[in-house]
C-alpha positions as CSV (number, residue, x, y, z in Angstrom):
1,C,-48.2,21.4,-3.0
2,M,-47.3,18.2,-1.2
3,A,-44.3,18.5,1.2
4,G,-42.2,16.1,3.2
5,L,-43.8,14.4,6.2
6,C,-45.4,17.6,6.7
7,S,-45.4,18.7,10.3
8,C,-41.7,17.6,10.2
9,G,-38.6,18.1,7.9
10,R,-35.5,20.1,7.6
11,N,-34.1,22.7,5.3
12,L,-30.5,23.2,4.9
13,L,-28.8,26.9,4.2
14,G,-25.7,26.5,2.5
15,V,-23.4,28.7,0.2
16,G,-23.6,29.7,-3.5
17,H,-22.0,31.4,-6.3
18,R,-23.5,31.4,-9.8
19,N,-20.2,30.7,-11.6
20,L,-19.4,27.6,-9.5
21,D,-20.8,24.2,-9.0
22,V,-22.6,23.8,-5.7
23,H,-19.7,21.5,-4.3
24,E,-17.3,24.2,-4.9
25,V,-19.6,26.9,-3.6
26,L,-19.2,25.6,0.0
27,L,-15.6,26.8,-0.2
28,L,-16.6,30.5,-0.8
29,P,-16.2,32.8,2.2
30,G,-18.6,35.2,3.3
31,K,-21.8,33.7,1.5
32,A,-24.4,31.8,3.5
33,A,-27.0,29.9,1.3
34,A,-30.3,28.7,2.2
35,L,-30.3,25.0,1.2
36,P,-33.6,23.4,2.2
37,G,-33.4,19.8,2.3
38,D,-34.7,17.0,0.1
39,V,-37.9,17.2,1.8
40,L,-38.8,20.7,0.4
41,E,-41.9,20.5,-1.8
42,E,-41.8,20.1,-5.3
43,R,-44.0,22.8,-7.1
44,T,-46.3,20.5,-9.2
45,G,-49.0,22.8,-9.6
46,E,-47.1,25.8,-10.9
47,S,-44.8,23.5,-12.9
48,V,-47.8,22.1,-14.9
49,A,-49.3,25.5,-15.5
50,C,-46.0,26.9,-16.6
51,T,-45.6,24.1,-19.1
52,L,-49.1,24.3,-20.3
53,I,-48.6,28.1,-21.0
54,L,-45.4,27.4,-22.8
55,M,-47.3,25.0,-25.1
56,Y,-50.2,27.1,-25.7
57,I,-47.9,30.0,-26.9
58,L,-46.3,27.6,-29.3
59,C,-49.7,26.9,-31.1
60,T,-50.3,30.8,-31.5
61,D,-49.0,33.4,-33.7
62,C,-46.2,34.3,-30.9
63,W,-44.6,30.9,-31.2
64,V,-41.3,32.5,-32.0
65,I,-41.3,34.0,-28.4
66,A,-41.8,30.3,-27.1
67,A,-39.1,28.8,-29.7
68,L,-36.5,31.6,-28.4
69,Y,-37.1,30.7,-25.0
70,L,-36.7,27.0,-25.6
71,A,-33.4,27.7,-27.1
72,W,-32.4,29.8,-24.3
73,L,-33.6,27.0,-22.0
74,V,-31.1,24.5,-23.5
75,F,-28.3,27.0,-23.3
76,D,-29.1,27.9,-19.5
77,W,-29.8,24.3,-18.4
78,N,-27.1,24.1,-16.0
79,T,-27.2,27.4,-14.3
80,P,-29.1,26.2,-11.3
81,K,-26.1,23.9,-10.6
82,K,-23.9,26.8,-10.1
83,G,-25.6,28.6,-7.7
84,G,-28.5,29.9,-9.7
85,R,-29.1,33.5,-11.1
86,R,-30.6,35.9,-8.3
87,S,-32.1,39.2,-8.8
88,Q,-32.2,41.7,-6.1
89,W,-35.2,43.5,-7.6
90,V,-37.3,40.4,-7.6
91,R,-36.2,39.8,-4.0
92,N,-37.3,43.2,-3.1
93,W,-40.7,43.0,-4.4
94,T,-43.4,45.1,-2.5
95,I,-45.6,42.0,-2.5
96,W,-43.2,40.2,-0.4
97,R,-43.8,42.8,2.4
98,Y,-47.5,42.2,2.3
99,F,-46.8,38.2,2.4
100,R,-44.6,38.9,5.5
101,D,-47.3,41.1,7.3
102,Y,-50.0,38.6,6.5
103,F,-48.8,36.0,9.2
104,P,-46.6,38.1,10.1
105,I,-43.1,36.5,9.6
106,R,-40.0,37.6,11.7
107,L,-36.5,36.9,11.6
108,V,-34.5,36.9,14.9
109,K,-30.6,37.3,14.6
110,T,-28.8,36.0,18.0
111,H,-25.1,36.0,16.7
112,N,-23.1,37.9,14.0
113,L,-21.9,36.0,11.1
114,L,-18.4,36.6,9.9
115,T,-18.0,37.4,6.3
116,T,-14.7,35.3,6.2
117,R,-16.7,32.0,7.0
118,N,-18.8,29.8,4.9
119,Y,-22.3,28.7,6.7
120,I,-24.7,25.8,6.2
121,F,-28.2,26.6,8.3
122,G,-30.4,23.8,9.2
123,Y,-34.1,24.9,9.3
124,H,-36.4,23.3,11.5
125,P,-39.0,22.5,11.0
126,H,-40.0,22.1,7.4
127,G,-43.8,22.6,7.9
128,I,-46.1,22.0,4.8
129,M,-44.6,24.4,2.3
130,G,-41.5,25.9,4.4
131,L,-43.0,29.5,4.3
132,G,-40.8,30.9,6.6
133,A,-37.6,29.7,5.0
134,F,-39.0,31.2,1.7
135,C,-39.8,34.9,3.2
136,N,-36.7,35.1,5.4
137,F,-34.1,33.7,2.9
138,S,-35.6,34.0,-0.6
139,T,-36.7,37.5,-0.2
140,E,-35.5,40.8,1.7
141,A,-39.1,41.3,3.4
142,T,-37.6,40.6,6.9
143,G,-34.1,42.4,6.3
144,V,-31.8,39.2,6.0
145,G,-29.5,41.5,4.0
146,Q,-29.4,44.1,6.8
147,K,-29.3,41.7,9.8
148,F,-26.5,39.7,8.2
149,P,-24.4,42.1,6.2
150,G,-22.0,40.8,3.5
151,I,-23.9,37.4,3.8
152,R,-25.6,36.3,0.6
153,P,-28.4,33.5,1.1
154,Y,-29.6,31.0,-1.2
155,L,-32.6,29.0,-0.6
156,A,-32.1,25.2,-2.0
157,T,-35.0,23.3,-3.2
158,L,-35.6,20.0,-5.3
159,A,-34.0,19.7,-8.6
160,G,-37.2,18.8,-10.3
161,N,-38.4,22.4,-9.8
162,F,-35.7,23.5,-12.2
163,R,-36.7,21.3,-14.9
164,M,-39.8,23.3,-15.7
165,P,-39.9,26.4,-18.1
166,I,-40.3,29.8,-16.8
167,L,-41.0,28.6,-13.1
168,R,-37.0,27.6,-13.1
169,D,-36.2,31.3,-13.9
170,Y,-38.6,32.8,-11.4
171,L,-37.1,30.4,-8.6
172,M,-33.6,31.4,-9.6
173,S,-34.5,35.0,-9.2
174,G,-35.2,34.7,-5.5
175,G,-31.9,32.9,-5.0
176,K,-32.7,29.3,-5.2
177,C,-30.7,26.5,-6.4
178,K,-30.7,22.8,-6.4
179,A,-30.2,21.1,-3.3
180,H,-29.4,17.7,-4.6
181,R,-25.9,18.9,-5.4
182,V,-24.6,19.3,-1.8
183,K,-24.1,16.1,0.4
184,F,-26.2,16.4,3.4
185,A,-25.1,15.5,6.7
186,L,-27.6,16.2,9.4
187,A,-28.4,12.8,9.6
188,N,-32.1,13.5,8.5
189,V,-32.9,15.5,11.7
190,Q,-36.7,15.9,11.5
191,P,-38.7,17.6,14.0
192,A,-42.3,16.2,14.7
193,R,-45.1,17.5,17.1
194,V,-46.3,14.8,19.3
195,Q,-49.6,15.2,21.2
196,G,-51.2,13.5,24.2
197,S,-48.0,12.9,26.7
198,E,-47.7,14.7,29.8
199,C,-46.2,17.8,27.9
200,D,-46.5,18.4,24.1
201,A,-43.3,17.6,22.3
202,V,-41.3,18.2,19.3
203,V,-39.3,14.8,18.6
204,L,-36.1,15.0,16.8
205,T,-35.5,11.7,14.8
206,A,-32.0,11.3,13.7
207,E,-32.0,8.6,10.8
208,Q,-29.1,6.8,9.5
209,G,-27.0,8.2,6.9
210,C,-24.8,11.5,7.2
211,G,-24.1,14.0,4.5
212,V,-24.2,17.5,5.5
213,L,-21.6,17.5,8.3
214,T,-19.4,15.4,5.9
215,S,-19.6,18.5,3.5
216,C,-18.8,20.9,6.5
217,H,-15.7,18.8,7.2
218,L,-14.7,18.9,3.9
219,S,-15.4,22.5,3.2
220,S,-14.7,24.0,6.7
221,A,-18.2,25.7,6.7
222,D,-19.8,26.4,10.1
223,L,-23.1,24.8,10.9
224,V,-25.8,27.1,12.1
225,P,-29.0,25.6,14.0
226,V,-32.3,27.6,13.0
227,Y,-35.7,27.1,14.5
228,S,-38.9,28.7,13.2
229,F,-41.7,28.9,15.6
230,G,-45.1,28.8,14.4
231,E,-44.1,27.1,10.9
232,N,-46.2,24.2,12.0
233,E,-49.4,26.0,12.8
234,V,-50.4,27.9,9.7
235,Y,-51.8,24.8,8.2
236,E,-53.7,21.7,9.8
237,Q,-52.5,18.5,8.9
238,V,-53.9,14.8,9.3
239,I,-51.3,13.1,11.5
240,F,-51.0,9.3,10.7
241,E,-50.0,7.2,13.7
242,E,-46.9,4.9,13.5
243,G,-47.5,1.6,12.1
244,S,-50.7,2.9,10.2
245,W,-51.0,2.4,6.3
246,G,-50.9,6.3,6.0
247,R,-47.6,6.6,7.6
248,W,-46.5,3.6,5.5
249,V,-47.5,5.2,2.3
250,Q,-45.7,8.5,3.3
251,K,-42.4,6.7,4.2
252,K,-42.5,4.7,0.9
253,F,-42.9,8.0,-1.1
254,Q,-40.2,9.8,1.0
255,K,-37.8,6.9,0.2
256,H,-38.5,6.4,-3.4
257,I,-39.6,9.9,-4.7
258,G,-38.2,12.3,-2.2
259,F,-41.2,13.6,-0.7
260,A,-44.2,12.5,1.1
261,P,-47.7,13.1,0.4
262,C,-49.8,14.6,3.0
263,I,-53.7,15.6,3.8
264,F,-53.9,19.2,5.0
265,H,-56.0,22.2,4.9
266,G,-56.0,25.9,5.8
267,R,-58.4,28.8,5.6
268,G,-60.7,29.9,3.0
269,L,-60.4,32.7,0.6
270,F,-63.4,34.9,1.9
271,S,-63.7,33.3,5.5
272,S,-61.5,32.0,8.3
273,N,-64.1,29.5,9.3
274,S,-64.0,27.8,6.0
275,W,-61.5,25.3,4.8
276,G,-59.0,26.1,1.9
277,L,-55.5,26.3,0.8
278,L,-54.7,29.7,2.0
279,P,-52.7,29.5,5.2
280,Y,-53.8,30.7,8.4
281,S,-52.6,34.1,9.7
282,K,-50.5,32.8,12.4
283,P,-47.1,34.4,13.5
284,I,-44.0,32.7,12.3
285,T,-40.6,33.7,14.2
286,T,-37.4,32.4,12.7
287,V,-34.4,32.4,15.3
288,V,-31.0,32.0,13.8
289,G,-28.7,30.3,16.5
290,E,-25.0,30.4,17.1
291,P,-22.7,28.8,14.5
292,I,-20.9,25.8,15.3
293,T,-17.5,25.6,13.9
294,I,-16.7,22.3,12.2
295,P,-13.0,21.7,11.6
296,K,-11.8,20.8,8.0
297,I,-11.3,17.0,7.8
298,D,-10.4,15.4,4.5
299,N,-11.9,12.0,5.2
300,P,-14.1,12.4,8.3
301,S,-14.9,9.0,10.2
302,Q,-18.5,8.1,11.1
303,R,-17.5,8.7,14.8
304,E,-16.4,12.2,14.0
305,V,-19.5,12.8,12.0
306,D,-21.7,11.5,14.8
307,F,-19.7,13.5,17.3
308,Y,-20.5,16.8,15.6
309,H,-24.0,15.7,14.9
310,S,-24.7,15.5,18.3
311,I,-23.4,18.9,19.2
312,Y,-25.7,20.2,16.6
313,V,-28.6,18.4,17.8
314,D,-27.9,19.7,21.5
315,S,-27.6,23.2,20.3
316,L,-30.9,23.2,18.2
317,I,-32.6,21.9,21.7
318,K,-31.0,24.8,23.4
319,L,-32.2,27.3,21.0
320,F,-35.7,25.7,21.1
321,D,-35.7,25.9,25.1
322,K,-34.5,29.5,25.1
323,Y,-37.0,30.8,22.7
324,K,-40.1,28.8,23.1
325,S,-42.0,30.6,25.9
326,K,-41.1,33.8,24.1
327,F,-42.7,32.8,20.8
328,G,-45.9,31.5,21.8
329,L,-45.2,27.8,23.1
330,P,-45.7,26.8,26.7
331,E,-42.8,26.0,28.9
332,T,-43.9,22.5,29.2
333,E,-43.1,22.0,25.4
334,C,-39.9,19.8,25.1
335,C,-37.6,18.8,22.5
336,I,-36.8,15.1,22.4
337,P,-33.9,13.7,20.5
338,L,-34.5,10.1,19.4
339,G,-31.4,8.1,17.9
């Protein structure tokens, strides 16, 4: 899979309900949803495999099954826009607990979430595949339902993932929905690891164009900073320097297609000393910060959006600094916001 500028990225958590459009969903009380941002990877390999399987079945004696499914697909096409169709049975599969223990992955709660409020979570960093976001908010392996009772999480991903047969139903069963239906306003806050300075640094790049904070103002949703320690460590990635041809290609893909190609590797299937696509067994700890109350403003100005954006970035940096030494990072590691 290819994800956004892989050592960086942002995911967003929002609210969802399967009978409503995602814009209306933000108005519903007591349901927090995971809306990973537009850099969340498109599952190209799985999409192709599912499509080929369906085409093969159409050419066999079981073609009726495939034909019935295609008819259902047409009827059910808009369900991802309405929050999807989650399944607690799928979210509670035993395999997710084995997945959790492989790294291991933990979810840390720092504040209670009121069931009378809406929430949008900003998940940082995205990493290569957003494994922490998936395990914590698309399954019950880390106990998100017990830690935040009365809150129903949804994980948002690229709309293209829901155009593929079979795969779309699996994604919805875990609580995933389309991300492009939500207006993002985190101003593309993207954490990236920088090496070689006096201290290692996580750089927050605030690009132009605010959308999530605008959604928070319009829907009166609280914004919650979330930092996942170890997300960037489970894969090794080739980092292209600013100004290099590789970074130029990534930015062009990010701008025009929605994701950036990257070069990365994990460990081999049978040996940790060989290269492969299996992620390294390194801890991922996801810390959910304190909600930031965003007032309801029908037509927020750019100044108001920028003001609350700065509050969000400050809260994210404080969350990072408070827990970095506890979860494996040195005290010299710092978070640097760039405007």
